[in-house]
Structure formats: structure tokens, C-alpha cells
Jmol script that loads the backbone (N, CA, C; Angstrom):
load data "model"
ATOM      1  N   MET A   1       0.715  -1.034   0.263  1.00  0.00           N
ATOM      2  CA  MET A   1       0.023  -0.022  -0.016  1.00  0.00           C
ATOM      3  C   MET A   1       0.759   1.335  -0.093  1.00  0.00           C
ATOM      4  N   LYS A   2       1.927   1.221   0.874  1.00  0.00           N
ATOM      5  CA  LYS A   2       2.998   2.111   0.866  1.00  0.00           C
ATOM      6  C   LYS A   2       3.564   2.686  -0.463  1.00  0.00           C
ATOM      7  N   TYR A   3       3.782   1.642  -1.189  1.00  0.00           N
ATOM      8  CA  TYR A   3       4.254   1.754  -2.603  1.00  0.00           C
ATOM      9  C   TYR A   3       3.435   2.450  -3.656  1.00  0.00           C
ATOM     10  N   LEU A   4       2.220   1.913  -3.411  1.00  0.00           N
ATOM     11  CA  LEU A   4       1.176   2.525  -4.314  1.00  0.00           C
ATOM     12  C   LEU A   4       0.797   3.829  -3.956  1.00  0.00           C
ATOM     13  N   SER A   5       1.043   4.335  -2.934  1.00  0.00           N
ATOM     14  CA  SER A   5       0.883   5.747  -2.387  1.00  0.00           C
ATOM     15  C   SER A   5       1.827   6.621  -2.804  1.00  0.00           C
ATOM     16  N   LYS A   6       3.235   6.033  -2.757  1.00  0.00           N
ATOM     17  CA  LYS A   6       4.216   7.010  -3.464  1.00  0.00           C
ATOM     18  C   LYS A   6       4.287   6.894  -5.115  1.00  0.00           C
ATOM     19  N   VAL A   7       3.683   5.834  -5.763  1.00  0.00           N
ATOM     20  CA  VAL A   7       3.351   5.938  -7.172  1.00  0.00           C
ATOM     21  C   VAL A   7       2.452   7.103  -7.468  1.00  0.00           C
ATOM     22  N   LEU A   8       1.306   7.110  -6.814  1.00  0.00           N
ATOM     23  CA  LEU A   8       0.177   7.751  -6.972  1.00  0.00           C
ATOM     24  C   LEU A   8       0.518   9.449  -6.796  1.00  0.00           C
ATOM     25  N   THR A   9       1.403   9.664  -5.771  1.00  0.00           N
ATOM     26  CA  THR A   9       1.782  11.122  -5.653  1.00  0.00           C
ATOM     27  C   THR A   9       2.789  11.411  -6.522  1.00  0.00           C
ATOM     28  N   SER A  10       3.631  10.724  -6.847  1.00  0.00           N
ATOM     29  CA  SER A  10       4.526  10.905  -7.916  1.00  0.00           C
ATOM     30  C   SER A  10       3.734  11.122  -9.343  1.00  0.00           C
ATOM     31  N   LEU A  11       2.829  10.353  -9.634  1.00  0.00           N
ATOM     32  CA  LEU A  11       1.766  10.888 -10.983  1.00  0.00           C
ATOM     33  C   LEU A  11       1.124  12.035 -10.634  1.00  0.00           C
ATOM     34  N   SER A  12       0.909  12.527  -9.709  1.00  0.00           N
ATOM     35  CA  SER A  12       0.034  13.765  -9.274  1.00  0.00           C
ATOM     36  C   SER A  12       1.210  14.829  -9.320  1.00  0.00           C
ATOM     37  N   VAL A  13       2.371  14.694  -8.888  1.00  0.00           N
ATOM     38  CA  VAL A  13       3.279  15.741  -9.291  1.00  0.00           C
ATOM     39  C   VAL A  13       3.673  15.840 -10.889  1.00  0.00           C
ATOM     40  N   LEU A  14       3.522  14.896 -11.401  1.00  0.00           N
ATOM     41  CA  LEU A  14       4.160  14.711 -13.036  1.00  0.00           C
ATOM     42  C   LEU A  14       3.002  15.640 -13.496  1.00  0.00           C
ATOM     43  N   LEU A  15       1.527  15.206 -13.169  1.00  0.00           N
ATOM     44  CA  LEU A  15       0.360  15.858 -13.981  1.00  0.00           C
ATOM     45  C   LEU A  15       0.625  17.298 -13.472  1.00  0.00           C
ATOM     46  N   ASN A  16       0.778  17.505 -12.378  1.00  0.00           N
ATOM     47  CA  ASN A  16       0.627  19.222 -12.026  1.00  0.00           C
ATOM     48  C   ASN A  16       1.691  19.647 -12.772  1.00  0.00           C
ATOM     49  N   VAL A  17       3.077  19.176 -12.794  1.00  0.00           N
ATOM     50  CA  VAL A  17       4.061  20.067 -13.785  1.00  0.00           C
ATOM     51  C   VAL A  17       4.011  20.224 -15.463  1.00  0.00           C
ATOM     52  N   LEU A  18       3.502  18.914 -15.390  1.00  0.00           N
ATOM     53  CA  LEU A  18       2.757  19.015 -17.065  1.00  0.00           C
ATOM     54  C   LEU A  18       1.881  20.015 -17.402  1.00  0.00           C
ATOM     55  N   LEU A  19       1.033  20.265 -16.331  1.00  0.00           N
ATOM     56  CA  LEU A  19      -0.060  21.420 -16.404  1.00  0.00           C
ATOM     57  C   LEU A  19       0.514  22.788 -16.127  1.00  0.00           C
ATOM     58  N   GLY A  20       1.652  23.034 -15.824  1.00  0.00           N
ATOM     59  CA  GLY A  20       2.568  23.905 -15.649  1.00  0.00           C
ATOM     60  C   GLY A  20       2.414  24.612 -14.170  1.00  0.00           C
ATOM     61  N   GLY A  21       2.233  23.693 -13.254  1.00  0.00           N
ATOM     62  CA  GLY A  21       2.336  23.750 -11.896  1.00  0.00           C
ATOM     63  C   GLY A  21       3.845  23.851 -11.160  1.00  0.00           C
ATOM     64  N   ASP A  22       3.824  24.167 -10.160  1.00  0.00           N
ATOM     65  CA  ASP A  22       5.411  24.269  -9.384  1.00  0.00           C
ATOM     66  C   ASP A  22       6.052  22.647  -9.297  1.00  0.00           C
ATOM     67  N   ASN A  23       7.143  22.891  -9.333  1.00  0.00           N
ATOM     68  CA  ASN A  23       8.231  21.448  -8.964  1.00  0.00           C
ATOM     69  C   ASN A  23       7.492  20.913  -7.379  1.00  0.00           C
ATOM     70  N   ASN A  24       7.618  19.869  -7.583  1.00  0.00           N
ATOM     71  CA  ASN A  24       7.215  19.013  -6.557  1.00  0.00           C
ATOM     72  C   ASN A  24       5.893  19.406  -6.015  1.00  0.00           C
ATOM     73  N   GLN A  25       4.890  20.021  -6.485  1.00  0.00           N
ATOM     74  CA  GLN A  25       3.914  20.286  -5.850  1.00  0.00           C
ATOM     75  C   GLN A  25       2.767  19.250  -6.387  1.00  0.00           C
ATOM     76  N   THR A  26       2.043  18.639  -5.283  1.00  0.00           N
ATOM     77  CA  THR A  26       0.832  17.750  -6.237  1.00  0.00           C
ATOM     78  C   THR A  26      -0.420  18.475  -6.822  1.00  0.00           C
ATOM     79  N   PHE A  27      -0.986  17.963  -7.428  1.00  0.00           N
ATOM     80  CA  PHE A  27      -2.197  18.731  -8.074  1.00  0.00           C
ATOM     81  C   PHE A  27      -3.287  18.858  -7.175  1.00  0.00           C
ATOM     82  N   SER A  28      -3.145  18.336  -5.859  1.00  0.00           N
ATOM     83  CA  SER A  28      -4.210  18.406  -4.851  1.00  0.00           C
ATOM     84  C   SER A  28      -3.855  19.838  -4.269  1.00  0.00           C
ATOM     85  N   ALA A  29      -2.513  20.073  -3.982  1.00  0.00           N
ATOM     86  CA  ALA A  29      -1.699  21.119  -3.376  1.00  0.00           C
ATOM     87  C   ALA A  29      -2.196  22.352  -4.306  1.00  0.00           C
ATOM     88  N   ARG A  30      -1.971  22.132  -5.340  1.00  0.00           N
ATOM     89  CA  ARG A  30      -2.148  23.088  -6.561  1.00  0.00           C
ATOM     90  C   ARG A  30      -3.389  23.767  -6.412  1.00  0.00           C
ATOM     91  N   ASN A  31      -4.674  22.750  -6.409  1.00  0.00           N
ATOM     92  CA  ASN A  31      -6.078  23.332  -6.439  1.00  0.00           C
ATOM     93  C   ASN A  31      -6.189  24.056  -4.948  1.00  0.00           C
ATOM     94  N   TRP A  32      -5.638  23.636  -3.955  1.00  0.00           N
ATOM     95  CA  TRP A  32      -6.066  24.075  -2.734  1.00  0.00           C
ATOM     96  C   TRP A  32      -5.256  25.595  -2.764  1.00  0.00           C
ATOM     97  N   HIS A  33      -4.342  25.757  -3.435  1.00  0.00           N
ATOM     98  CA  HIS A  33      -3.718  27.110  -3.565  1.00  0.00           C
ATOM     99  C   HIS A  33      -4.582  27.978  -4.603  1.00  0.00           C
ATOM    100  N   TRP A  34      -5.091  27.312  -5.735  1.00  0.00           N
ATOM    101  CA  TRP A  34      -6.259  28.136  -6.281  1.00  0.00           C
ATOM    102  C   TRP A  34      -7.323  28.599  -5.515  1.00  0.00           C
ATOM    103  N   LYS A  35      -7.815  27.614  -4.646  1.00  0.00           N
ATOM    104  CA  LYS A  35      -8.994  28.090  -3.971  1.00  0.00           C
ATOM    105  C   LYS A  35      -8.530  29.425  -3.172  1.00  0.00           C
ATOM    106  N   ARG A  36      -7.468  29.216  -2.320  1.00  0.00           N
ATOM    107  CA  ARG A  36      -7.066  30.261  -1.510  1.00  0.00           C
ATOM    108  C   ARG A  36      -7.112  31.844  -2.411  1.00  0.00           C
ATOM    109  N   GLN A  37      -6.801  31.691  -3.698  1.00  0.00           N
ATOM    110  CA  GLN A  37      -6.853  32.899  -4.491  1.00  0.00           C
ATOM    111  C   GLN A  37      -7.979  32.803  -5.292  1.00  0.00           C
ATOM    112  N   ASN A  38      -9.166  32.297  -4.841  1.00  0.00           N
ATOM    113  CA  ASN A  38     -10.455  32.445  -5.426  1.00  0.00           C
ATOM    114  C   ASN A  38     -10.435  32.137  -6.870  1.00  0.00           C
ATOM    115  N   LYS A  39      -9.863  31.140  -7.391  1.00  0.00           N
ATOM    116  CA  LYS A  39      -9.852  31.083  -8.723  1.00  0.00           C
ATOM    117  C   LYS A  39     -10.303  29.667  -8.948  1.00  0.00           C
ATOM    118  N   PRO A  40     -10.942  29.137 -10.196  1.00  0.00           N
ATOM    119  CA  PRO A  40     -11.670  28.032 -10.236  1.00  0.00           C
ATOM    120  C   PRO A  40     -10.814  26.866  -9.775  1.00  0.00           C
ATOM    121  N   ASN A  41     -11.474  25.942  -9.215  1.00  0.00           N
ATOM    122  CA  ASN A  41     -10.661  24.595  -8.683  1.00  0.00           C
ATOM    123  C   ASN A  41     -11.517  23.506  -8.481  1.00  0.00           C
ATOM    124  N   ILE A  42     -11.212  22.331  -8.310  1.00  0.00           N
ATOM    125  CA  ILE A  42     -11.892  20.990  -7.974  1.00  0.00           C
ATOM    126  C   ILE A  42     -11.545  20.533  -6.567  1.00  0.00           C
ATOM    127  N   VAL A  43     -11.396  21.330  -5.592  1.00  0.00           N
ATOM    128  CA  VAL A  43     -11.037  20.901  -4.181  1.00  0.00           C
ATOM    129  C   VAL A  43     -12.192  19.959  -3.754  1.00  0.00           C
ATOM    130  N   TRP A  44     -13.312  20.492  -4.001  1.00  0.00           N
ATOM    131  CA  TRP A  44     -14.510  19.684  -3.377  1.00  0.00           C
ATOM    132  C   TRP A  44     -14.515  18.093  -4.187  1.00  0.00           C
ATOM    133  N   LEU A  45     -14.159  18.284  -5.449  1.00  0.00           N
ATOM    134  CA  LEU A  45     -14.083  16.746  -6.079  1.00  0.00           C
ATOM    135  C   LEU A  45     -12.838  16.015  -5.515  1.00  0.00           C
ATOM    136  N   ILE A  46     -11.795  16.463  -5.195  1.00  0.00           N
ATOM    137  CA  ILE A  46     -10.688  15.875  -4.746  1.00  0.00           C
ATOM    138  C   ILE A  46     -10.916  15.205  -3.523  1.00  0.00           C
ATOM    139  N   ASP A  47     -11.303  16.061  -2.584  1.00  0.00           N
ATOM    140  CA  ASP A  47     -11.498  15.742  -1.103  1.00  0.00           C
ATOM    141  C   ASP A  47     -12.553  15.076  -0.877  1.00  0.00           C
ATOM    142  N   SER A  48     -13.566  14.833  -1.956  1.00  0.00           N
ATOM    143  CA  SER A  48     -14.748  14.004  -1.667  1.00  0.00           C
ATOM    144  C   SER A  48     -14.178  12.654  -2.091  1.00  0.00           C
ATOM    145  N   ILE A  49     -13.109  12.501  -2.878  1.00  0.00           N
ATOM    146  CA  ILE A  49     -12.774  11.135  -3.451  1.00  0.00           C
ATOM    147  C   ILE A  49     -11.328  10.614  -2.290  1.00  0.00           C
ATOM    148  N   LEU A  50     -10.694  11.609  -1.867  1.00  0.00           N
ATOM    149  CA  LEU A  50      -9.459  11.091  -0.983  1.00  0.00           C
ATOM    150  C   LEU A  50      -9.558  11.398   0.520  1.00  0.00           C
ATOM    151  N   GLY A  51     -10.878  12.098   0.561  1.00  0.00           N
ATOM    152  CA  GLY A  51     -11.133  12.352   2.261  1.00  0.00           C
ATOM    153  C   GLY A  51     -11.089  14.095   2.432  1.00  0.00           C
ATOM    154  N   ASP A  52     -11.729  14.296   3.594  1.00  0.00           N
ATOM    155  CA  ASP A  52     -11.849  15.783   4.043  1.00  0.00           C
ATOM    156  C   ASP A  52     -10.514  16.223   4.126  1.00  0.00           C
ATOM    157  N   ASP A  53     -10.295  17.677   3.676  1.00  0.00           N
ATOM    158  CA  ASP A  53      -9.144  18.397   3.910  1.00  0.00           C
ATOM    159  C   ASP A  53      -7.835  17.494   3.205  1.00  0.00           C
ATOM    160  N   HIS A  54      -7.891  16.841   2.451  1.00  0.00           N
ATOM    161  CA  HIS A  54      -6.990  16.318   1.785  1.00  0.00           C
ATOM    162  C   HIS A  54      -6.075  17.185   0.835  1.00  0.00           C
ATOM    163  N   CYS A  55      -6.752  18.217   0.226  1.00  0.00           N
ATOM    164  CA  CYS A  55      -5.865  19.135  -0.635  1.00  0.00           C
ATOM    165  C   CYS A  55      -5.165  20.207   0.407  1.00  0.00           C
ATOM    166  N   LEU A  56      -5.930  20.719   1.507  1.00  0.00           N
ATOM    167  CA  LEU A  56      -5.556  21.474   2.497  1.00  0.00           C
ATOM    168  C   LEU A  56      -4.018  21.046   2.908  1.00  0.00           C
ATOM    169  N   GLN A  57      -4.047  19.442   3.459  1.00  0.00           N
ATOM    170  CA  GLN A  57      -3.162  18.765   4.119  1.00  0.00           C
ATOM    171  C   GLN A  57      -1.921  18.799   2.887  1.00  0.00           C
ATOM    172  N   SER A  58      -2.193  18.708   1.735  1.00  0.00           N
ATOM    173  CA  SER A  58      -1.439  18.254   0.702  1.00  0.00           C
ATOM    174  C   SER A  58      -0.385  19.782   0.478  1.00  0.00           C
ATOM    175  N   TRP A  59      -1.181  20.861   0.261  1.00  0.00           N
ATOM    176  CA  TRP A  59      -0.738  22.219   0.211  1.00  0.00           C
ATOM    177  C   TRP A  59       0.241  22.635   1.541  1.00  0.00           C
ATOM    178  N   VAL A  60      -0.198  22.183   2.708  1.00  0.00           N
ATOM    179  CA  VAL A  60       0.587  22.590   4.098  1.00  0.00           C
ATOM    180  C   VAL A  60       1.833  21.740   3.938  1.00  0.00           C
ATOM    181  N   TYR A  61       1.839  20.525   3.474  1.00  0.00           N
ATOM    182  CA  TYR A  61       2.948  19.579   3.487  1.00  0.00           C
ATOM    183  C   TYR A  61       3.862  20.240   2.468  1.00  0.00           C
ATOM    184  N   TRP A  62       3.227  20.528   1.169  1.00  0.00           N
ATOM    185  CA  TRP A  62       4.201  21.227   0.247  1.00  0.00           C
ATOM    186  C   TRP A  62       4.901  22.573   0.631  1.00  0.00           C
ATOM    187  N   LYS A  63       3.950  23.455   1.252  1.00  0.00           N
ATOM    188  CA  LYS A  63       4.712  24.613   1.829  1.00  0.00           C
ATOM    189  C   LYS A  63       5.774  24.495   2.760  1.00  0.00           C
ATOM    190  N   VAL A  64       5.585  23.422   3.810  1.00  0.00           N
ATOM    191  CA  VAL A  64       6.542  23.312   4.800  1.00  0.00           C
ATOM    192  C   VAL A  64       7.797  22.675   4.055  1.00  0.00           C
ATOM    193  N   ARG A  65       7.836  21.600   3.277  1.00  0.00           N
ATOM    194  CA  ARG A  65       8.864  21.015   2.467  1.00  0.00           C
ATOM    195  C   ARG A  65       9.426  22.026   1.861  1.00  0.00           C
ATOM    196  N   LYS A  66       8.810  22.707   0.942  1.00  0.00           N
ATOM    197  CA  LYS A  66       9.130  23.849   0.082  1.00  0.00           C
ATOM    198  C   LYS A  66      10.429  24.692   0.705  1.00  0.00           C
ATOM    199  N   LYS A  67      10.492  24.879   1.960  1.00  0.00           N
ATOM    200  CA  LYS A  67      11.052  25.871   2.725  1.00  0.00           C
ATOM    201  C   LYS A  67      12.504  25.143   2.948  1.00  0.00           C
ATOM    202  N   TRP A  68      12.649  23.844   2.881  1.00  0.00           N
ATOM    203  CA  TRP A  68      13.674  22.945   3.396  1.00  0.00           C
ATOM    204  C   TRP A  68      14.899  23.225   2.561  1.00  0.00           C
TER     205      TRP A  68
END
end "model"
wireframe off; spacefill off
backbone 0.3
color backbone group
């Protein structure tokens, strides 16, 4: 299960970068960033599939890791 989680996270980062997002940022984190900026987003859809506050947690993790 841990391996699958890492593969899916890597695919999310790849998708985000291919769509013009920041390096090492997941698609979920990017959507939360858009929500904070009042831009169109699909946070509601991602959170309904992956769990409440998934996008928020992804964004917080990305912000913390980004500063290392």
C-alpha cells in the first residue's frame, strides 16, 4: 500500500508539472492554492474522493517541504 501511495503521489506531481504547476507540488496542493486565490478549482471533488481536507493537508505539506 505504501508503494502504491508513493506511485500515485509521483503521478500527481507529474500531472501538475505537465499542466504548468510548481515543481514537487501535487495536483491537490495546487488546487488548494487556487481555492485560496479564489480561482476555479476542484477541491470539492478531490476531497470527496480522497478524504476531507486532503487538498489542505497536501498544500501545507508542500509549503513546509518547500522551505527545506
